[in-house]
GUBAMAR-515556 format. One line per field, with one value per residue (C-alpha): residue in one letter; z, x, y. Coordinates in nm, 4 decimals, m for minus. Each point is the difference from the previous one (the first is absolute). Layout:
! GUBAMAR-515556
res	[A; ...]
zz	[Z; ...]
xx	[X; ...]
yy	[Y; ...]
END
This chain:
! GUBAMAR-515556
res	[X; X; X; X; X; X; X; X; X; X; X; X; X; X; X; X; X; X; X; X; X; X; X; X; X; X; X; X; X; X; X; X; X; X; X; X; X; X; X; X; X; X; X; X; X; X; X; X; X; X; X; X; X; X; X; X; X; X; X; X; X; X; X; X; X; X; X; X; X; X; X; X; X; X; X; X; X; X; X; X; X; X; X; X; X; X; X; X; X; X; X; X; X; X; X; X; X; X; X; X; X; X; X; X; X; X; X; X; X; X; X; X; X; X; X; X; X; X; X; X; X; X; X; X; X; X; X; X; X; X; X; X; X; X; X; X; X; X; X; X; X; X; X; X; X; X; X; X; X; X; X; X; X; X; X; X; X; X; X; X; X; X; X; X; X; X; X; X; X; X; X; X; X; X; X; X; X; X; X; X; X; X; X; X; X; X; X; X; X; X; X; X; X; X; X; X; X; X; X; X; X; X; X; X; X; X; X; X; X; X; X; X; X; X; X; X; X; X; X; X; X; X; X; X; X; X; X; X; X; X; X; X; X; X; X; X; X; X; X; X; X; X; X; X; X; X; X; X; X; X; X; X; X; X; X; X; X; X; X; X; X; X; X; X; X; X; X; X; X; X; X; X; X; X; X; X; X; X; X; X; X; X; X; X; X; X; X; X; X; X; X; X; X; X; X; X; X; X; X; X; X; X; X; X; X; X; X; X; X; X; X; X; X; X; X; X; X; X; X; X; X; X; X; X; X; X; X; X; X; X; X; X; X; X; X; X; X; X; X; X; X; X; X; X; X; X; X; X; X; X; X; X; X; X; X; X; X; X; X; X; X; X; X; X; X; X; X; X; X; X; X; X; X; X; X; X; X; X; X; X; X; X; X; X; X; X; X; X]
zz	[m0.0014; m0.0861; 0.2317; m0.0818; 0.2471; m0.0880; m0.2763; 0.1021; m0.2670; 0.0235; m0.1647; m0.0412; 0.0070; 0.0882; 0.3298; 0.1874; m0.0564; 0.0904; 0.3633; m0.1310; m0.2231; 0.2631; 0.2625; m0.1918; m0.1025; 0.3983; 0.0418; m0.2719; m0.2603; m0.3738; m0.0948; m0.3488; m0.0644; m0.2935; m0.0777; m0.2846; m0.0258; 0.0128; 0.3461; 0.1188; 0.2645; 0.1662; m0.3290; 0.1733; 0.3119; m0.1217; m0.0967; m0.3358; m0.1591; m0.2923; m0.1874; m0.0206; 0.0887; 0.2720; m0.2244; m0.1701; 0.2259; m0.2614; m0.0839; 0.3670; 0.0866; m0.2830; 0.1402; 0.3846; m0.1296; m0.1260; 0.2990; 0.2969; 0.2701; 0.3423; 0.0044; m0.2000; 0.1810; m0.0378; 0.2577; m0.0515; m0.3461; m0.0752; m0.3473; 0.1083; 0.1678; m0.3093; m0.1320; 0.3480; 0.0471; m0.3676; m0.0253; 0.3691; m0.1247; m0.2991; 0.1906; 0.3044; 0.2357; 0.2633; m0.0326; m0.0257; m0.2346; m0.3449; 0.1539; 0.2955; m0.2387; m0.2533; 0.3072; 0.1929; m0.3507; m0.1091; 0.2562; m0.1561; 0.0321; 0.3512; 0.1196; m0.1595; 0.1959; 0.3046; m0.0076; 0.0165; 0.3200; 0.1848; 0.0105; 0.0582; m0.3192; m0.1839; m0.2393; m0.3509; m0.3755; m0.3378; m0.2126; m0.3491; m0.3407; 0.1682; 0.3415; m0.1821; 0.0009; 0.3787; 0.1901; 0.2939; 0.2075; 0.1547; 0.3526; m0.1302; m0.0242; 0.0555; m0.1577; m0.0794; m0.3568; m0.0617; m0.2281; 0.1253; m0.0672; 0.1187; 0.2994; 0.1246; m0.0280; m0.4252; m0.1226; 0.3129; 0.0024; 0.2631; m0.1574; 0.1821; m0.2486; m0.3450; m0.2152; 0.0949; m0.0504; m0.3706; 0.0140; 0.3266; m0.1556; m0.3315; 0.1815; 0.2361; m0.3210; m0.1797; 0.2928; 0.0203; m0.1366; m0.0907; m0.0424; 0.2981; 0.2208; 0.3475; 0.1631; 0.3992; 0.2640; 0.1532; 0.3656; 0.2240; 0.2590; 0.1212; m0.2011; 0.0800; m0.0652; 0.1239; m0.0793; 0.0152; m0.1106; m0.0525; m0.0275; m0.1083; 0.0845; 0.3570; 0.0154; 0.2098; 0.0535; 0.0350; 0.0382; m0.0235; m0.2102; m0.0349; m0.3002; m0.1131; m0.3659; m0.1878; m0.0013; m0.3102; m0.3022; 0.0267; 0.2997; m0.0161; 0.2959; 0.1517; 0.3381; 0.1473; 0.4037; 0.2044; 0.2155; m0.0634; 0.3082; 0.0608; 0.3169; 0.0439; m0.0949; m0.3314; m0.0240; 0.0814; m0.2562; m0.2673; 0.0583; m0.0231; m0.3153; m0.1547; 0.0441; m0.0822; m0.3476; m0.0721; 0.0295; m0.2104; m0.2493; 0.0283; 0.0907; 0.1392; m0.0275; 0.0111; 0.0769; 0.0199; 0.0636; 0.0610; m0.0250; 0.2367; 0.0954; 0.3305; 0.0115; 0.2522; 0.1586; 0.0476; m0.3074; m0.1961; m0.3786; m0.1931; m0.3084; m0.1541; 0.0610; m0.1838; 0.0073; 0.0212; 0.2309; 0.0369; m0.2172; 0.0699; 0.2352; 0.2435; 0.0106; m0.1406; 0.2562; 0.2485; 0.1500; 0.0704; 0.1630; 0.2053; 0.1039; m0.0316; m0.2574; m0.3273; m0.2542; m0.2963; 0.1393; 0.0898; m0.3241; m0.1599; 0.2624; m0.1088; m0.3625; 0.0814; 0.2574; 0.3097; 0.1821; 0.3623; 0.2147; 0.0526; 0.3163; 0.0650; 0.2546; m0.0902; 0.0408; m0.1342; m0.2196; m0.3711; m0.3007; m0.3261; m0.1086; m0.3736; m0.1480; m0.1895; m0.1490; m0.2128; m0.3816; m0.1818; m0.0800; 0.3318; 0.0409; 0.3576; 0.2416; 0.3318; 0.2778; 0.3837; 0.1685; 0.3791; 0.1898; m0.0832; m0.3729; m0.0893; m0.3913; m0.2718; m0.3587; m0.2925; m0.3569; m0.2019; m0.0744; m0.0119; m0.3234; m0.0081; m0.0574; 0.3086; m0.1125; 0.1758; 0.1891; m0.1011; 0.1333; 0.1900; m0.2389; m0.0625; 0.3684; m0.0356; 0.3611; 0.3249; 0.3438; 0.2491; 0.3870; 0.2785; 0.3974; 0.3182; m0.1322; m0.3237; m0.2157; m0.1680; m0.3008; m0.0300; m0.2960; 0.1080; 0.0122; m0.3994; m0.2070; m0.3917; m0.1098; m0.3309; m0.2190; 0.0236]
xx	[0.0172; 0.1324; 0.0197; m0.1767; 0.1910; 0.2774; 0.2140; 0.3961; 0.2357; 0.2794; 0.2953; 0.1362; m0.2010; 0.3098; m0.0561; 0.1859; m0.3071; m0.2531; m0.0481; m0.0477; m0.3013; m0.1309; 0.0376; m0.1438; m0.2910; m0.0436; m0.0360; m0.2596; 0.1957; m0.0805; 0.3577; 0.1294; 0.3334; 0.2476; 0.2599; 0.1313; m0.2104; 0.2288; 0.0810; m0.3145; m0.1374; m0.1680; m0.2084; m0.2514; m0.0355; m0.0514; m0.2770; 0.1126; 0.3100; 0.1989; 0.2392; 0.2599; 0.3402; 0.0863; 0.2851; m0.3240; m0.0394; m0.1913; m0.2498; m0.0514; m0.0390; m0.2815; m0.1618; m0.0031; m0.1137; m0.3282; m0.0528; 0.1296; 0.1329; 0.0338; 0.3696; 0.2580; 0.2778; 0.1867; 0.1921; 0.3480; 0.1219; 0.2587; m0.1378; m0.3598; 0.0707; 0.1013; m0.3818; m0.1284; 0.1682; m0.0250; m0.3584; m0.0602; 0.1494; m0.2154; m0.3115; 0.0659; 0.0355; 0.2246; 0.3403; 0.3416; 0.1835; 0.1469; 0.3164; m0.0086; m0.1189; 0.2967; 0.2526; m0.1630; m0.0326; 0.3598; 0.3028; 0.2556; m0.2345; m0.0760; 0.3566; 0.0527; m0.2595; 0.0506; 0.3788; m0.1378; m0.1786; 0.2864; m0.1387; 0.2645; m0.0159; 0.2609; 0.1877; m0.1004; 0.0825; m0.2123; 0.1378; 0.1134; m0.0573; 0.0873; 0.1675; 0.3728; 0.0366; m0.0610; 0.2667; m0.0276; 0.3263; 0.0536; m0.0431; m0.3899; m0.0955; m0.2341; m0.2778; m0.3499; m0.1135; m0.3879; m0.2308; m0.1021; m0.3737; m0.0956; m0.0713; m0.0686; 0.4026; m0.0168; 0.3128; 0.1958; 0.3685; 0.2786; 0.3090; 0.3273; 0.2711; m0.0329; 0.0264; m0.3494; m0.0950; m0.1130; m0.1993; m0.1786; m0.0571; m0.1344; m0.2356; m0.1546; m0.0327; m0.2354; m0.2222; m0.0110; m0.3178; 0.2522; 0.3166; 0.1580; 0.1884; 0.1562; 0.2868; 0.0428; 0.2302; m0.0910; m0.0796; 0.0343; m0.2830; m0.3358; m0.2704; m0.3293; m0.2633; m0.2360; m0.3816; m0.1469; m0.3102; m0.0028; m0.3141; 0.1010; 0.3711; m0.0894; 0.1845; m0.1386; 0.2243; m0.1877; 0.2780; 0.3656; 0.0549; 0.2951; 0.1189; 0.1490; 0.1387; 0.1983; 0.2866; 0.2417; m0.0024; m0.4074; m0.1174; m0.3583; m0.2103; m0.0742; m0.1698; m0.1131; m0.0652; m0.1979; 0.0835; 0.3702; 0.2121; 0.1567; 0.1086; m0.2174; 0.3150; 0.0049; m0.3573; 0.0188; 0.2820; m0.1592; m0.3437; 0.2004; 0.1680; m0.3226; m0.1340; 0.2502; 0.0190; m0.3561; 0.0188; 0.2880; m0.1618; m0.3138; m0.2439; m0.2996; m0.2555; m0.0915; 0.2448; 0.3524; 0.2651; 0.3381; 0.2788; 0.3463; 0.2694; 0.1784; 0.3695; 0.1410; 0.1612; m0.3262; 0.0199; m0.3791; m0.0181; m0.2929; m0.0315; m0.3183; m0.3262; m0.3013; m0.2685; m0.3009; m0.0716; 0.3043; m0.0849; 0.0044; m0.3063; 0.2212; m0.2742; m0.3117; 0.0372; 0.2847; m0.0457; m0.4170; 0.1262; 0.2751; m0.1581; m0.3890; 0.0201; m0.1495; 0.2390; m0.1674; m0.2991; 0.2158; 0.1306; m0.3781; m0.0375; 0.2551; m0.0833; m0.3539; 0.0632; m0.1454; 0.3472; m0.0128; 0.3334; 0.0872; m0.0401; 0.2102; m0.1954; 0.1117; 0.3773; 0.0780; 0.2699; m0.0794; 0.1633; 0.0439; 0.2170; 0.0577; 0.0457; 0.2927; 0.0027; 0.2480; m0.0544; m0.2116; m0.3598; m0.2365; m0.1396; m0.2046; m0.0704; 0.0052; m0.1573; m0.0035; m0.2424; 0.1487; m0.1730; 0.2586; m0.0624; m0.2676; 0.0323; 0.2124; m0.0070; 0.1341; 0.1002; 0.0595; m0.1939; 0.0266; 0.2122; 0.1754; 0.3902; 0.1447; 0.3280; 0.2855; m0.0999; 0.1944; m0.2903; m0.2887; m0.2223; 0.0670; m0.0459; m0.2627; m0.1878; 0.0069; m0.1726; m0.0554; m0.0287; m0.1106; 0.1083; 0.1184; 0.3643; 0.2087; m0.0652; 0.2902; m0.0082; m0.1600; 0.0434; m0.2919; m0.2446; m0.0250; 0.1802; 0.0136; 0.0957; 0.2129; 0.0488; 0.3181]
yy	[m0.0129; 0.3280; 0.3067; 0.3023; 0.2532; 0.2635; m0.1140; m0.0723; m0.0415; m0.2617; m0.0288; m0.3654; m0.3239; m0.2598; m0.2052; 0.3082; 0.1879; m0.2647; 0.1175; 0.3826; m0.1043; m0.2200; 0.2620; 0.2847; m0.2307; m0.0713; 0.3857; 0.0407; 0.1554; m0.1022; m0.1107; 0.0640; m0.1738; 0.0675; m0.2332; m0.2038; m0.3112; m0.2731; m0.1387; 0.2873; m0.2245; 0.2905; m0.0071; m0.2626; 0.2187; 0.3427; 0.1839; 0.1349; m0.1216; 0.2053; m0.2207; 0.2899; 0.0074; 0.1988; 0.2251; 0.1176; 0.2815; 0.2542; m0.2901; m0.0801; 0.3532; 0.0388; m0.3171; 0.2002; 0.3192; m0.1938; m0.1802; 0.2758; m0.2488; 0.1395; m0.1004; m0.1957; m0.2382; m0.3030; m0.1949; m0.1968; 0.1219; 0.2716; 0.0483; 0.0179; 0.3303; 0.1528; m0.0310; 0.0756; 0.3510; 0.0822; m0.0635; 0.1310; 0.3292; 0.0257; m0.0547; 0.1858; m0.3288; m0.0521; m0.1799; 0.1234; 0.2654; m0.0917; 0.0983; m0.1969; m0.3140; 0.0720; m0.0362; m0.3062; m0.1829; 0.0457; m0.1178; 0.1952; 0.3150; m0.0985; m0.0575; 0.3731; 0.1203; m0.1638; 0.1271; 0.3682; m0.0998; m0.1411; m0.3431; m0.2833; m0.2211; m0.2421; 0.1569; 0.0032; 0.0667; m0.0019; m0.2574; 0.1089; m0.2180; m0.3285; 0.1101; m0.0702; 0.4001; 0.0148; 0.1214; m0.2480; m0.0773; m0.3870; 0.1202; 0.1071; m0.3663; m0.1781; 0.2267; m0.0581; 0.0449; 0.0547; 0.2118; 0.2994; m0.0622; m0.3434; m0.1860; m0.3634; m0.0575; m0.0269; 0.0790; 0.0611; m0.2015; 0.0180; 0.0865; m0.1106; 0.1094; 0.1923; m0.2853; m0.0799; 0.3803; 0.0132; m0.3168; 0.1277; 0.3509; m0.1618; m0.2192; 0.2685; 0.2597; m0.3128; 0.0774; 0.3342; 0.1812; 0.2921; m0.1953; 0.1876; m0.1865; 0.1130; m0.1928; 0.0342; m0.0517; m0.3457; 0.0693; m0.3093; m0.0361; m0.0820; 0.0894; 0.1551; 0.2488; 0.2415; m0.0199; 0.3492; 0.1941; 0.4017; 0.2655; 0.3639; m0.0310; m0.1617; m0.3789; m0.2620; m0.2763; m0.3370; m0.3203; m0.0414; m0.3605; m0.2399; m0.1361; m0.3090; m0.0708; m0.2657; 0.2538; 0.0194; 0.0375; 0.0789; 0.0806; m0.1291; 0.0169; m0.3495; 0.1535; 0.2931; 0.0378; 0.2657; 0.1468; 0.0469; m0.0581; 0.3297; 0.1830; 0.3033; 0.2270; m0.1841; 0.0546; 0.3650; 0.0363; m0.1844; 0.2260; 0.3255; m0.0952; m0.1440; 0.3334; 0.2035; m0.2075; 0.0191; 0.3923; 0.0132; m0.2203; 0.2174; m0.2995; 0.1654; m0.2585; m0.3704; m0.3078; m0.0002; m0.3009; 0.0879; m0.2387; 0.0313; m0.2085; m0.0030; m0.1104; m0.2006; 0.3153; 0.1463; 0.2718; 0.0293; 0.0701; 0.0497; m0.2286; 0.1597; 0.1287; m0.1314; 0.2766; m0.3292; m0.2566; m0.2800; m0.3029; m0.3626; 0.0386; 0.2299; 0.2771; m0.1768; m0.2913; 0.0172; 0.3762; m0.0911; m0.3273; 0.1158; 0.3431; m0.0352; 0.3059; m0.0400; 0.1369; m0.0497; 0.1855; 0.2577; 0.0554; m0.0187; 0.3032; 0.1992; m0.0214; 0.1241; 0.2275; m0.1487; m0.0765; m0.0979; m0.0031; m0.3823; m0.1849; m0.2639; m0.2289; m0.3778; m0.0686; m0.3283; m0.1954; m0.0507; m0.0861; m0.1705; m0.2835; m0.0573; m0.3604; m0.0492; m0.3852; m0.1702; 0.0590; m0.2338; m0.1158; 0.0317; m0.3355; 0.0815; 0.2891; m0.0967; 0.2356; m0.0295; 0.1871; 0.1885; 0.2396; 0.2417; 0.0050; 0.2170; m0.0005; m0.1723; 0.0335; m0.1801; 0.1383; m0.3190; m0.3214; m0.3429; m0.0775; 0.3397; 0.0540; 0.1460; 0.2083; 0.1216; 0.3269; 0.2883; 0.2833; 0.0126; 0.0063; m0.4138; m0.1127; m0.2692; 0.0622; 0.0856; 0.0199; 0.2652; m0.0526; 0.2151; m0.0913; 0.0541; m0.0125; m0.0311; m0.3230; m0.1270; m0.1709; m0.3285; m0.1946; m0.2416; 0.2581; 0.0445; m0.2395; m0.0052; m0.3607; m0.0239; m0.2825; m0.1823]
END
């Protein structure tokens, strides 16, 4: 049954956007979802679906001028924020400025802006044609090479010496929408993020997230846990740096996901800021499970101008574990129910080929937990059995 309430435009229709579409419908909005049809799982749950690429901003804007949505929103996608904020500007809706959008969707421009604000970041260079013309000293290695405008570990490589640099730059350039590549100093340390929501330039901190990754060479996330295990001093420093970074980048409204590293000696470096909710169910599920605050509802409230200050009322531990099976043909899926496991999802079917996982889009399954303490990965919870 279609909703007949006020319209809400939603950019993107992947599984990341599904909680947003469902929440909007629950809140009584008539949902208008824009996305390329391939992989658009939200097509089945939206009131209206438009098979238009999220990069076709003018076409999306023309339709929005006709339907007159009360707001426009997306979660978990840097690319979608471009359409959200360009349409918001043309229609007089709530969003972030185009200047903010430019620097928060390009890692090199972000570094340049943060440098002016004195935010502690890794050293960085913009790669030339293939990296061979870059003046890098042997002591600069190891380095991280990545596209300036992608997320989800796509095109990321750890480069240990100059002999690996050219291939890494070319691989990153293939993944970049703009064919630009940034090379950064590699910071050895613990990875975590700060989840926040902003309203008219005021920033509200919701949760700190610990991250686990595969490590080199591609640093694909294997798990996220909330709350992060931090001292009160570390929390204060992270909150201060996040606030300064959001102000420096011009983030005024909506969700943000700021990624940091803490070295063994306690130094804190900002890695990057997303002016959107963290992916991997961090914002859509984990914040609500660990704090009691409905982050997705909050993002919609910002977009339609009815935001209320967050109340964090349900302290708990929550997290997500991704399953990394051996490559091969999927023969069987086994799920063992557990009181702590609140949700799981599998993106492959029996008979599908499981490929080596080189970026986060290839992870075939995950499960989410909530409890009184952090839950370590248990391979028996969700098993993908591969044919030998």
